[in-house]
PDB file with SEQRES, HELIX, SHEET and CRYST1 records, atoms N, CA, C and O in Angstrom:
SEQRES   1 A   79  MET THR PRO PRO VAL ILE ASN PHE SER THR LEU GLN ALA          
SEQRES   2 A   79  ALA VAL GLU VAL ALA ALA THR LEU ALA PHE ALA LEU SER          
SEQRES   3 A   79  GLY LEU LEU ALA GLY ALA ARG LYS GLN LEU ASP ALA VAL          
SEQRES   4 A   79  GLY LEU CYS VAL VAL ALA GLY LEU SER ALA PHE GLY GLY          
SEQRES   5 A   79  GLY THR LEU ARG ASP VAL LEU LEU ASP ARG ARG PRO PHE          
SEQRES   6 A   79  PHE TRP VAL GLU HIS ALA ASP TRP LEU TRP ALA LEU LEU          
SEQRES   7 A   79  GLY                                                          
HELIX    1 AA1 PHE A    8  ARG A   33  1                                  26    
HELIX    2 AA2 ALA A   38  LEU A   59  1                                  22    
HELIX    3 AA3 PHE A   66  GLU A   69  1                                   4    
HELIX    4 AA4 ALA A   71  LEU A   78  1                                   8    
CRYST1    1.000    1.000    1.000  90.00  90.00  90.00 P 1           1          
ATOM      1  N   MET A   1      -1.471  12.042  35.146  1.00  0.00           N  
ATOM      2  CA  MET A   1      -0.708  11.475  34.131  1.00  0.00           C  
ATOM      3  C   MET A   1      -1.026  12.229  32.784  1.00  0.00           C  
ATOM      4  O   MET A   1      -2.170  12.545  32.455  1.00  0.00           O  
ATOM      5  N   THR A   2       0.029  12.466  32.089  1.00  0.00           N  
ATOM      6  CA  THR A   2      -0.147  13.131  30.766  1.00  0.00           C  
ATOM      7  C   THR A   2      -0.353  12.154  29.808  1.00  0.00           C  
ATOM      8  O   THR A   2       0.234  11.084  29.971  1.00  0.00           O  
ATOM      9  N   PRO A   3      -1.176  12.325  28.697  1.00  0.00           N  
ATOM     10  CA  PRO A   3      -1.377  11.395  27.677  1.00  0.00           C  
ATOM     11  C   PRO A   3      -0.187  11.403  26.758  1.00  0.00           C  
ATOM     12  O   PRO A   3       0.466  12.433  26.596  1.00  0.00           O  
ATOM     13  N   PRO A   4       0.121  10.221  26.126  1.00  0.00           N  
ATOM     14  CA  PRO A   4       1.381  10.164  25.286  1.00  0.00           C  
ATOM     15  C   PRO A   4       1.228  11.074  24.056  1.00  0.00           C  
ATOM     16  O   PRO A   4       0.137  11.186  23.496  1.00  0.00           O  
ATOM     17  N   VAL A   5       2.232  11.668  23.676  1.00  0.00           N  
ATOM     18  CA  VAL A   5       2.250  12.560  22.490  1.00  0.00           C  
ATOM     19  C   VAL A   5       2.380  11.671  21.239  1.00  0.00           C  
ATOM     20  O   VAL A   5       3.277  10.830  21.186  1.00  0.00           O  
ATOM     21  N   ILE A   6       1.503  11.839  20.229  1.00  0.00           N  
ATOM     22  CA  ILE A   6       1.633  11.081  18.964  1.00  0.00           C  
ATOM     23  C   ILE A   6       2.417  11.964  18.041  1.00  0.00           C  
ATOM     24  O   ILE A   6       2.048  13.110  17.783  1.00  0.00           O  
ATOM     25  N   ASN A   7       3.527  11.410  17.535  1.00  0.00           N  
ATOM     26  CA  ASN A   7       4.301  12.093  16.506  1.00  0.00           C  
ATOM     27  C   ASN A   7       3.554  12.076  15.157  1.00  0.00           C  
ATOM     28  O   ASN A   7       2.922  11.079  14.810  1.00  0.00           O  
ATOM     29  N   PHE A   8       3.627  13.122  14.444  1.00  0.00           N  
ATOM     30  CA  PHE A   8       2.961  13.183  13.157  1.00  0.00           C  
ATOM     31  C   PHE A   8       3.493  12.186  12.168  1.00  0.00           C  
ATOM     32  O   PHE A   8       2.706  11.595  11.428  1.00  0.00           O  
ATOM     33  N   SER A   9       4.787  11.966  12.113  1.00  0.00           N  
ATOM     34  CA  SER A   9       5.298  10.996  11.230  1.00  0.00           C  
ATOM     35  C   SER A   9       4.933   9.551  11.529  1.00  0.00           C  
ATOM     36  O   SER A   9       4.840   8.716  10.629  1.00  0.00           O  
ATOM     37  N   THR A  10       4.734   9.280  12.782  1.00  0.00           N  
ATOM     38  CA  THR A  10       4.240   7.972  13.203  1.00  0.00           C  
ATOM     39  C   THR A  10       2.811   7.784  12.776  1.00  0.00           C  
ATOM     40  O   THR A  10       2.438   6.707  12.310  1.00  0.00           O  
ATOM     41  N   LEU A  11       2.007   8.808  12.927  1.00  0.00           N  
ATOM     42  CA  LEU A  11       0.624   8.834  12.524  1.00  0.00           C  
ATOM     43  C   LEU A  11       0.536   8.637  10.968  1.00  0.00           C  
ATOM     44  O   LEU A  11      -0.227   7.805  10.478  1.00  0.00           O  
ATOM     45  N   GLN A  12       1.278   9.369  10.284  1.00  0.00           N  
ATOM     46  CA  GLN A  12       1.290   9.322   8.859  1.00  0.00           C  
ATOM     47  C   GLN A  12       1.634   7.878   8.372  1.00  0.00           C  
ATOM     48  O   GLN A  12       0.955   7.307   7.519  1.00  0.00           O  
ATOM     49  N   ALA A  13       2.712   7.331   8.957  1.00  0.00           N  
ATOM     50  CA  ALA A  13       3.115   5.900   8.555  1.00  0.00           C  
ATOM     51  C   ALA A  13       2.026   4.916   8.892  1.00  0.00           C  
ATOM     52  O   ALA A  13       1.854   3.939   8.162  1.00  0.00           O  
ATOM     53  N   ALA A  14       1.251   5.129  10.000  1.00  0.00           N  
ATOM     54  CA  ALA A  14       0.206   4.276  10.373  1.00  0.00           C  
ATOM     55  C   ALA A  14      -0.914   4.336   9.423  1.00  0.00           C  
ATOM     56  O   ALA A  14      -1.519   3.309   9.116  1.00  0.00           O  
ATOM     57  N   VAL A  15      -1.237   5.545   8.918  1.00  0.00           N  
ATOM     58  CA  VAL A  15      -2.269   5.665   7.864  1.00  0.00           C  
ATOM     59  C   VAL A  15      -1.932   5.104   6.603  1.00  0.00           C  
ATOM     60  O   VAL A  15      -2.781   4.520   5.929  1.00  0.00           O  
ATOM     61  N   GLU A  16      -0.648   5.250   6.203  1.00  0.00           N  
ATOM     62  CA  GLU A  16      -0.116   4.718   4.926  1.00  0.00           C  
ATOM     63  C   GLU A  16      -0.190   3.202   4.962  1.00  0.00           C  
ATOM     64  O   GLU A  16      -0.609   2.598   3.974  1.00  0.00           O  
ATOM     65  N   VAL A  17       0.223   2.519   6.126  1.00  0.00           N  
ATOM     66  CA  VAL A  17       0.145   1.136   6.235  1.00  0.00           C  
ATOM     67  C   VAL A  17      -1.304   0.660   6.136  1.00  0.00           C  
ATOM     68  O   VAL A  17      -1.604  -0.303   5.431  1.00  0.00           O  
ATOM     69  N   ALA A  18      -2.203   1.352   6.854  1.00  0.00           N  
ATOM     70  CA  ALA A  18      -3.605   0.912   6.821  1.00  0.00           C  
ATOM     71  C   ALA A  18      -4.227   0.997   5.457  1.00  0.00           C  
ATOM     72  O   ALA A  18      -4.994   0.134   5.030  1.00  0.00           O  
ATOM     73  N   ALA A  19      -3.854   2.110   4.762  1.00  0.00           N  
ATOM     74  CA  ALA A  19      -4.438   2.312   3.348  1.00  0.00           C  
ATOM     75  C   ALA A  19      -3.870   1.334   2.402  1.00  0.00           C  
ATOM     76  O   ALA A  19      -4.594   0.777   1.575  1.00  0.00           O  
ATOM     77  N   THR A  20      -2.598   1.099   2.488  1.00  0.00           N  
ATOM     78  CA  THR A  20      -1.957   0.028   1.579  1.00  0.00           C  
ATOM     79  C   THR A  20      -2.588  -1.337   1.798  1.00  0.00           C  
ATOM     80  O   THR A  20      -2.918  -2.015   0.825  1.00  0.00           O  
ATOM     81  N   LEU A  21      -2.766  -1.757   3.036  1.00  0.00           N  
ATOM     82  CA  LEU A  21      -3.368  -3.034   3.357  1.00  0.00           C  
ATOM     83  C   LEU A  21      -4.800  -3.060   2.930  1.00  0.00           C  
ATOM     84  O   LEU A  21      -5.267  -4.086   2.436  1.00  0.00           O  
ATOM     85  N   ALA A  22      -5.525  -1.973   3.096  1.00  0.00           N  
ATOM     86  CA  ALA A  22      -6.908  -1.936   2.712  1.00  0.00           C  
ATOM     87  C   ALA A  22      -7.079  -2.100   1.155  1.00  0.00           C  
ATOM     88  O   ALA A  22      -7.958  -2.833   0.702  1.00  0.00           O  
ATOM     89  N   PHE A  23      -6.279  -1.451   0.410  1.00  0.00           N  
ATOM     90  CA  PHE A  23      -6.357  -1.560  -1.096  1.00  0.00           C  
ATOM     91  C   PHE A  23      -5.895  -2.880  -1.470  1.00  0.00           C  
ATOM     92  O   PHE A  23      -6.503  -3.487  -2.351  1.00  0.00           O  
ATOM     93  N   ALA A  24      -4.821  -3.428  -0.862  1.00  0.00           N  
ATOM     94  CA  ALA A  24      -4.422  -4.781  -1.236  1.00  0.00           C  
ATOM     95  C   ALA A  24      -5.536  -5.800  -0.931  1.00  0.00           C  
ATOM     96  O   ALA A  24      -5.738  -6.742  -1.697  1.00  0.00           O  
ATOM     97  N   LEU A  25      -6.224  -5.620   0.137  1.00  0.00           N  
ATOM     98  CA  LEU A  25      -7.331  -6.543   0.463  1.00  0.00           C  
ATOM     99  C   LEU A  25      -8.493  -6.354  -0.533  1.00  0.00           C  
ATOM    100  O   LEU A  25      -9.126  -7.345  -0.898  1.00  0.00           O  
ATOM    101  N   SER A  26      -8.793  -5.152  -0.977  1.00  0.00           N  
ATOM    102  CA  SER A  26      -9.851  -4.936  -1.968  1.00  0.00           C  
ATOM    103  C   SER A  26      -9.488  -5.553  -3.282  1.00  0.00           C  
ATOM    104  O   SER A  26     -10.347  -6.108  -3.966  1.00  0.00           O  
ATOM    105  N   GLY A  27      -8.234  -5.470  -3.652  1.00  0.00           N  
ATOM    106  CA  GLY A  27      -7.655  -6.125  -4.986  1.00  0.00           C  
ATOM    107  C   GLY A  27      -7.708  -7.611  -4.790  1.00  0.00           C  
ATOM    108  O   GLY A  27      -8.000  -8.330  -5.746  1.00  0.00           O  
ATOM    109  N   LEU A  28      -7.450  -8.104  -3.634  1.00  0.00           N  
ATOM    110  CA  LEU A  28      -7.500  -9.613  -3.399  1.00  0.00           C  
ATOM    111  C   LEU A  28      -8.912 -10.078  -3.551  1.00  0.00           C  
ATOM    112  O   LEU A  28      -9.159 -11.111  -4.173  1.00  0.00           O  
ATOM    113  N   LEU A  29      -9.856  -9.339  -2.997  1.00  0.00           N  
ATOM    114  CA  LEU A  29     -11.333  -9.776  -3.108  1.00  0.00           C  
ATOM    115  C   LEU A  29     -11.792  -9.666  -4.447  1.00  0.00           C  
ATOM    116  O   LEU A  29     -12.540 -10.547  -4.872  1.00  0.00           O  
ATOM    117  N   ALA A  30     -11.436  -8.655  -5.225  1.00  0.00           N  
ATOM    118  CA  ALA A  30     -11.812  -8.561  -6.592  1.00  0.00           C  
ATOM    119  C   ALA A  30     -11.253  -9.612  -7.476  1.00  0.00           C  
ATOM    120  O   ALA A  30     -11.882 -10.065  -8.432  1.00  0.00           O  
ATOM    121  N   GLY A  31     -10.029 -10.000  -7.132  1.00  0.00           N  
ATOM    122  CA  GLY A  31      -9.456 -11.112  -7.924  1.00  0.00           C  
ATOM    123  C   GLY A  31     -10.070 -12.437  -7.576  1.00  0.00           C  
ATOM    124  O   GLY A  31     -10.190 -13.321  -8.424  1.00  0.00           O  
ATOM    125  N   ALA A  32     -10.468 -12.579  -6.303  1.00  0.00           N  
ATOM    126  CA  ALA A  32     -11.087 -13.855  -5.932  1.00  0.00           C  
ATOM    127  C   ALA A  32     -12.497 -13.995  -6.481  1.00  0.00           C  
ATOM    128  O   ALA A  32     -12.980 -15.102  -6.717  1.00  0.00           O  
ATOM    129  N   ARG A  33     -13.174 -12.813  -6.690  1.00  0.00           N  
ATOM    130  CA  ARG A  33     -14.549 -12.868  -7.367  1.00  0.00           C  
ATOM    131  C   ARG A  33     -14.379 -13.296  -8.805  1.00  0.00           C  
ATOM    132  O   ARG A  33     -15.269 -13.918  -9.386  1.00  0.00           O  
ATOM    133  N   LYS A  34     -13.239 -12.964  -9.379  1.00  0.00           N  
ATOM    134  CA  LYS A  34     -12.946 -13.345 -10.822  1.00  0.00           C  
ATOM    135  C   LYS A  34     -12.358 -14.731 -10.872  1.00  0.00           C  
ATOM    136  O   LYS A  34     -12.072 -15.216 -11.967  1.00  0.00           O  
ATOM    137  N   GLN A  35     -12.159 -15.402  -9.745  1.00  0.00           N  
ATOM    138  CA  GLN A  35     -11.582 -16.743  -9.638  1.00  0.00           C  
ATOM    139  C   GLN A  35     -10.168 -16.823 -10.252  1.00  0.00           C  
ATOM    140  O   GLN A  35      -9.878 -17.757 -10.999  1.00  0.00           O  
ATOM    141  N   LEU A  36      -9.300 -15.863  -9.948  1.00  0.00           N  
ATOM    142  CA  LEU A  36      -7.964 -15.934 -10.400  1.00  0.00           C  
ATOM    143  C   LEU A  36      -7.146 -16.896  -9.610  1.00  0.00           C  
ATOM    144  O   LEU A  36      -7.502 -17.232  -8.481  1.00  0.00           O  
ATOM    145  N   ASP A  37      -6.061 -17.348 -10.168  1.00  0.00           N  
ATOM    146  CA  ASP A  37      -5.128 -18.246  -9.481  1.00  0.00           C  
ATOM    147  C   ASP A  37      -4.246 -17.428  -8.519  1.00  0.00           C  
ATOM    148  O   ASP A  37      -4.418 -16.210  -8.461  1.00  0.00           O  
ATOM    149  N   ALA A  38      -3.330 -18.020  -7.774  1.00  0.00           N  
ATOM    150  CA  ALA A  38      -2.603 -17.328  -6.763  1.00  0.00           C  
ATOM    151  C   ALA A  38      -1.713 -16.244  -7.277  1.00  0.00           C  
ATOM    152  O   ALA A  38      -1.589 -15.202  -6.634  1.00  0.00           O  
ATOM    153  N   VAL A  39      -1.096 -16.437  -8.388  1.00  0.00           N  
ATOM    154  CA  VAL A  39      -0.228 -15.451  -9.069  1.00  0.00           C  
ATOM    155  C   VAL A  39      -1.131 -14.267  -9.486  1.00  0.00           C  
ATOM    156  O   VAL A  39      -0.721 -13.120  -9.308  1.00  0.00           O  
ATOM    157  N   GLY A  40      -2.338 -14.497 -10.031  1.00  0.00           N  
ATOM    158  CA  GLY A  40      -3.175 -13.408 -10.428  1.00  0.00           C  
ATOM    159  C   GLY A  40      -3.659 -12.605  -9.258  1.00  0.00           C  
ATOM    160  O   GLY A  40      -3.823 -11.386  -9.318  1.00  0.00           O  
ATOM    161  N   LEU A  41      -3.888 -13.354  -8.162  1.00  0.00           N  
ATOM    162  CA  LEU A  41      -4.420 -12.601  -7.004  1.00  0.00           C  
ATOM    163  C   LEU A  41      -3.294 -11.703  -6.421  1.00  0.00           C  
ATOM    164  O   LEU A  41      -3.566 -10.605  -5.937  1.00  0.00           O  
ATOM    165  N   CYS A  42      -2.011 -12.191  -6.475  1.00  0.00           N  
ATOM    166  CA  CYS A  42      -0.895 -11.368  -5.957  1.00  0.00           C  
ATOM    167  C   CYS A  42      -0.700 -10.157  -6.897  1.00  0.00           C  
ATOM    168  O   CYS A  42      -0.474  -9.035  -6.444  1.00  0.00           O  
ATOM    169  N   VAL A  43      -0.789 -10.405  -8.164  1.00  0.00           N  
ATOM    170  CA  VAL A  43      -0.673  -9.238  -9.106  1.00  0.00           C  
ATOM    171  C   VAL A  43      -1.723  -8.154  -8.862  1.00  0.00           C  
ATOM    172  O   VAL A  43      -1.406  -6.977  -8.689  1.00  0.00           O  
ATOM    173  N   VAL A  44      -3.011  -8.604  -8.853  1.00  0.00           N  
ATOM    174  CA  VAL A  44      -4.098  -7.684  -8.691  1.00  0.00           C  
ATOM    175  C   VAL A  44      -3.968  -6.977  -7.338  1.00  0.00           C  
ATOM    176  O   VAL A  44      -4.112  -5.756  -7.268  1.00  0.00           O  
ATOM    177  N   ALA A  45      -3.695  -7.734  -6.254  1.00  0.00           N  
ATOM    178  CA  ALA A  45      -3.577  -7.037  -4.949  1.00  0.00           C  
ATOM    179  C   ALA A  45      -2.417  -6.018  -4.895  1.00  0.00           C  
ATOM    180  O   ALA A  45      -2.540  -4.936  -4.321  1.00  0.00           O  
ATOM    181  N   GLY A  46      -1.252  -6.424  -5.537  1.00  0.00           N  
ATOM    182  CA  GLY A  46      -0.151  -5.549  -5.582  1.00  0.00           C  
ATOM    183  C   GLY A  46      -0.456  -4.266  -6.446  1.00  0.00           C  
ATOM    184  O   GLY A  46      -0.115  -3.148  -6.060  1.00  0.00           O  
ATOM    185  N   LEU A  47      -1.079  -4.472  -7.568  1.00  0.00           N  
ATOM    186  CA  LEU A  47      -1.398  -3.277  -8.403  1.00  0.00           C  
ATOM    187  C   LEU A  47      -2.309  -2.371  -7.701  1.00  0.00           C  
ATOM    188  O   LEU A  47      -2.101  -1.158  -7.741  1.00  0.00           O  
ATOM    189  N   SER A  48      -3.353  -2.890  -7.027  1.00  0.00           N  
ATOM    190  CA  SER A  48      -4.325  -2.000  -6.303  1.00  0.00           C  
ATOM    191  C   SER A  48      -3.676  -1.395  -5.131  1.00  0.00           C  
ATOM    192  O   SER A  48      -3.988  -0.241  -4.840  1.00  0.00           O  
ATOM    193  N   ALA A  49      -2.763  -2.064  -4.381  1.00  0.00           N  
ATOM    194  CA  ALA A  49      -2.112  -1.504  -3.193  1.00  0.00           C  
ATOM    195  C   ALA A  49      -1.144  -0.373  -3.559  1.00  0.00           C  
ATOM    196  O   ALA A  49      -1.129   0.664  -2.895  1.00  0.00           O  
ATOM    197  N   PHE A  50      -0.352  -0.561  -4.591  1.00  0.00           N  
ATOM    198  CA  PHE A  50       0.653   0.431  -4.985  1.00  0.00           C  
ATOM    199  C   PHE A  50       0.193   1.410  -5.953  1.00  0.00           C  
ATOM    200  O   PHE A  50       0.789   2.481  -6.070  1.00  0.00           O  
ATOM    201  N   GLY A  51      -0.920   1.093  -6.722  1.00  0.00           N  
ATOM    202  CA  GLY A  51      -1.395   2.006  -7.759  1.00  0.00           C  
ATOM    203  C   GLY A  51      -1.875   3.339  -7.232  1.00  0.00           C  
ATOM    204  O   GLY A  51      -1.610   4.386  -7.824  1.00  0.00           O  
ATOM    205  N   GLY A  52      -2.578   3.297  -6.123  1.00  0.00           N  
ATOM    206  CA  GLY A  52      -3.173   4.474  -5.583  1.00  0.00           C  
ATOM    207  C   GLY A  52      -2.026   5.473  -5.025  1.00  0.00           C  
ATOM    208  O   GLY A  52      -2.108   6.687  -5.213  1.00  0.00           O  
ATOM    209  N   GLY A  53      -1.015   4.911  -4.367  1.00  0.00           N  
ATOM    210  CA  GLY A  53      -0.014   5.652  -3.795  1.00  0.00           C  
ATOM    211  C   GLY A  53       0.881   6.249  -4.971  1.00  0.00           C  
ATOM    212  O   GLY A  53       1.307   7.401  -4.882  1.00  0.00           O  
ATOM    213  N   THR A  54       1.143   5.482  -6.021  1.00  0.00           N  
ATOM    214  CA  THR A  54       1.964   5.955  -7.131  1.00  0.00           C  
ATOM    215  C   THR A  54       1.147   7.071  -7.877  1.00  0.00           C  
ATOM    216  O   THR A  54       1.731   8.075  -8.285  1.00  0.00           O  
ATOM    217  N   LEU A  55      -0.149   6.904  -8.048  1.00  0.00           N  
ATOM    218  CA  LEU A  55      -0.921   7.971  -8.719  1.00  0.00           C  
ATOM    219  C   LEU A  55      -0.872   9.265  -7.883  1.00  0.00           C  
ATOM    220  O   LEU A  55      -0.694  10.361  -8.414  1.00  0.00           O  
ATOM    221  N   ARG A  56      -1.031   9.105  -6.596  1.00  0.00           N  
ATOM    222  CA  ARG A  56      -0.923  10.215  -5.682  1.00  0.00           C  
ATOM    223  C   ARG A  56       0.458  11.030  -5.827  1.00  0.00           C  
ATOM    224  O   ARG A  56       0.528  12.256  -5.907  1.00  0.00           O  
ATOM    225  N   ASP A  57       1.532  10.145  -5.848  1.00  0.00           N  
ATOM    226  CA  ASP A  57       2.861  10.783  -6.044  1.00  0.00           C  
ATOM    227  C   ASP A  57       3.025  11.414  -7.408  1.00  0.00           C  
ATOM    228  O   ASP A  57       3.666  12.460  -7.507  1.00  0.00           O  
ATOM    229  N   VAL A  58       2.479  10.834  -8.468  1.00  0.00           N  
ATOM    230  CA  VAL A  58       2.549  11.483  -9.723  1.00  0.00           C  
ATOM    231  C   VAL A  58       1.814  12.804  -9.802  1.00  0.00           C  
ATOM    232  O   VAL A  58       2.311  13.798 -10.329  1.00  0.00           O  
ATOM    233  N   LEU A  59       0.622  12.773  -9.261  1.00  0.00           N  
ATOM    234  CA  LEU A  59      -0.235  14.061  -9.298  1.00  0.00           C  
ATOM    235  C   LEU A  59       0.439  15.129  -8.401  1.00  0.00           C  
ATOM    236  O   LEU A  59       0.395  16.319  -8.712  1.00  0.00           O  
ATOM    237  N   LEU A  60       1.021  14.719  -7.358  1.00  0.00           N  
ATOM    238  CA  LEU A  60       1.658  15.732  -6.374  1.00  0.00           C  
ATOM    239  C   LEU A  60       3.127  16.003  -6.830  1.00  0.00           C  
ATOM    240  O   LEU A  60       3.821  16.788  -6.184  1.00  0.00           O  
ATOM    241  N   ASP A  61       3.597  15.378  -7.907  1.00  0.00           N  
ATOM    242  CA  ASP A  61       4.944  15.546  -8.346  1.00  0.00           C  
ATOM    243  C   ASP A  61       5.994  15.182  -7.216  1.00  0.00           C  
ATOM    244  O   ASP A  61       6.993  15.877  -7.034  1.00  0.00           O  
ATOM    245  N   ARG A  62       5.740  14.166  -6.544  1.00  0.00           N  
ATOM    246  CA  ARG A  62       6.716  13.735  -5.460  1.00  0.00           C  
ATOM    247  C   ARG A  62       7.626  12.690  -6.042  1.00  0.00           C  
ATOM    248  O   ARG A  62       7.168  11.742  -6.680  1.00  0.00           O  
ATOM    249  N   ARG A  63       8.909  12.856  -5.829  1.00  0.00           N  
ATOM    250  CA  ARG A  63       9.931  11.829  -6.329  1.00  0.00           C  
ATOM    251  C   ARG A  63      10.812  11.669  -5.139  1.00  0.00           C  
ATOM    252  O   ARG A  63      11.013  12.620  -4.384  1.00  0.00           O  
ATOM    253  N   PRO A  64      11.368  10.442  -4.939  1.00  0.00           N  
ATOM    254  CA  PRO A  64      10.986   9.235  -5.549  1.00  0.00           C  
ATOM    255  C   PRO A  64       9.592   8.739  -5.047  1.00  0.00           C  
ATOM    256  O   PRO A  64       9.016   9.251  -4.087  1.00  0.00           O  
ATOM    257  N   PHE A  65       9.129   7.755  -5.741  1.00  0.00           N  
ATOM    258  CA  PHE A  65       7.798   7.135  -5.390  1.00  0.00           C  
ATOM    259  C   PHE A  65       7.941   6.516  -4.058  1.00  0.00           C  
ATOM    260  O   PHE A  65       9.029   6.112  -3.646  1.00  0.00           O  
ATOM    261  N   PHE A  66       6.781   6.438  -3.347  1.00  0.00           N  
ATOM    262  CA  PHE A  66       6.840   5.860  -1.986  1.00  0.00           C  
ATOM    263  C   PHE A  66       7.415   4.404  -1.972  1.00  0.00           C  
ATOM    264  O   PHE A  66       8.132   4.038  -1.041  1.00  0.00           O  
ATOM    265  N   TRP A  67       7.113   3.627  -2.955  1.00  0.00           N  
ATOM    266  CA  TRP A  67       7.596   2.230  -2.957  1.00  0.00           C  
ATOM    267  C   TRP A  67       9.056   2.123  -3.273  1.00  0.00           C  
ATOM    268  O   TRP A  67       9.645   1.060  -3.074  1.00  0.00           O  
ATOM    269  N   VAL A  68       9.697   3.225  -3.779  1.00  0.00           N  
ATOM    270  CA  VAL A  68      11.177   3.290  -3.986  1.00  0.00           C  
ATOM    271  C   VAL A  68      11.778   3.732  -2.605  1.00  0.00           C  
ATOM    272  O   VAL A  68      12.811   3.212  -2.183  1.00  0.00           O  
ATOM    273  N   GLU A  69      11.145   4.649  -1.955  1.00  0.00           N  
ATOM    274  CA  GLU A  69      11.611   5.089  -0.646  1.00  0.00           C  
ATOM    275  C   GLU A  69      11.602   3.996   0.391  1.00  0.00           C  
ATOM    276  O   GLU A  69      12.568   3.776   1.123  1.00  0.00           O  
ATOM    277  N   HIS A  70      10.474   3.320   0.425  1.00  0.00           N  
ATOM    278  CA  HIS A  70      10.248   2.185   1.356  1.00  0.00           C  
ATOM    279  C   HIS A  70      10.193   0.898   0.615  1.00  0.00           C  
ATOM    280  O   HIS A  70       9.111   0.341   0.425  1.00  0.00           O  
ATOM    281  N   ALA A  71      11.355   0.387   0.176  1.00  0.00           N  
ATOM    282  CA  ALA A  71      11.397  -0.863  -0.615  1.00  0.00           C  
ATOM    283  C   ALA A  71      10.996  -2.084   0.213  1.00  0.00           C  
ATOM    284  O   ALA A  71      10.837  -3.156  -0.370  1.00  0.00           O  
ATOM    285  N   ASP A  72      10.834  -1.999   1.443  1.00  0.00           N  
ATOM    286  CA  ASP A  72      10.384  -3.162   2.220  1.00  0.00           C  
ATOM    287  C   ASP A  72       8.899  -3.607   1.794  1.00  0.00           C  
ATOM    288  O   ASP A  72       8.535  -4.780   1.877  1.00  0.00           O  
ATOM    289  N   TRP A  73       8.127  -2.633   1.360  1.00  0.00           N  
ATOM    290  CA  TRP A  73       6.756  -2.965   0.878  1.00  0.00           C  
ATOM    291  C   TRP A  73       6.837  -3.720  -0.373  1.00  0.00           C  
ATOM    292  O   TRP A  73       6.129  -4.714  -0.534  1.00  0.00           O  
ATOM    293  N   LEU A  74       7.650  -3.314  -1.266  1.00  0.00           N  
ATOM    294  CA  LEU A  74       7.835  -4.081  -2.503  1.00  0.00           C  
ATOM    295  C   LEU A  74       8.358  -5.476  -2.304  1.00  0.00           C  
ATOM    296  O   LEU A  74       7.861  -6.411  -2.932  1.00  0.00           O  
ATOM    297  N   TRP A  75       9.379  -5.657  -1.422  1.00  0.00           N  
ATOM    298  CA  TRP A  75       9.887  -6.903  -1.089  1.00  0.00           C  
ATOM    299  C   TRP A  75       8.842  -7.807  -0.421  1.00  0.00           C  
ATOM    300  O   TRP A  75       8.820  -9.015  -0.655  1.00  0.00           O  
ATOM    301  N   ALA A  76       7.997  -7.225   0.392  1.00  0.00           N  
ATOM    302  CA  ALA A  76       6.958  -7.981   1.046  1.00  0.00           C  
ATOM    303  C   ALA A  76       5.969  -8.491   0.108  1.00  0.00           C  
ATOM    304  O   ALA A  76       5.468  -9.601   0.288  1.00  0.00           O  
ATOM    305  N   LEU A  77       5.636  -7.719  -0.932  1.00  0.00           N  
ATOM    306  CA  LEU A  77       4.751  -8.121  -1.965  1.00  0.00           C  
ATOM    307  C   LEU A  77       5.336  -9.248  -2.846  1.00  0.00           C  
ATOM    308  O   LEU A  77       4.626 -10.194  -3.188  1.00  0.00           O  
ATOM    309  N   LEU A  78       6.557  -9.152  -3.192  1.00  0.00           N  
ATOM    310  CA  LEU A  78       7.223 -10.073  -4.034  1.00  0.00           C  
ATOM    311  C   LEU A  78       7.553 -11.375  -3.284  1.00  0.00           C  
ATOM    312  O   LEU A  78       7.660 -12.439  -3.893  1.00  0.00           O  
ATOM    313  N   GLY A  79       7.709 -11.278  -1.994  1.00  0.00           N  
ATOM    314  CA  GLY A  79       8.012 -12.488  -1.184  1.00  0.00           C  
ATOM    315  C   GLY A  79       6.920 -13.259  -0.789  1.00  0.00           C  
ATOM    316  O   GLY A  79       7.094 -14.275  -0.116  1.00  0.00           O  
TER     317      GLY A  79                                                      
END                                                                             
């Protein structure tokens, strides 16, 4: 049996999802330590989740930003 071939774009998407969730969780934990309410927790988690990717896109001069290309992430945060 041959092992399944992993597509690079699939691997990249999986890493982006894992990184976004990890930074959202770190923002959530930081907000919880400061005893923020639910809205504050969502704001801090969203800023930390999208801030790193936005900074990466600015430094690499990539347009449009990843959250503009993949608006599902933004809607998931707002929902």
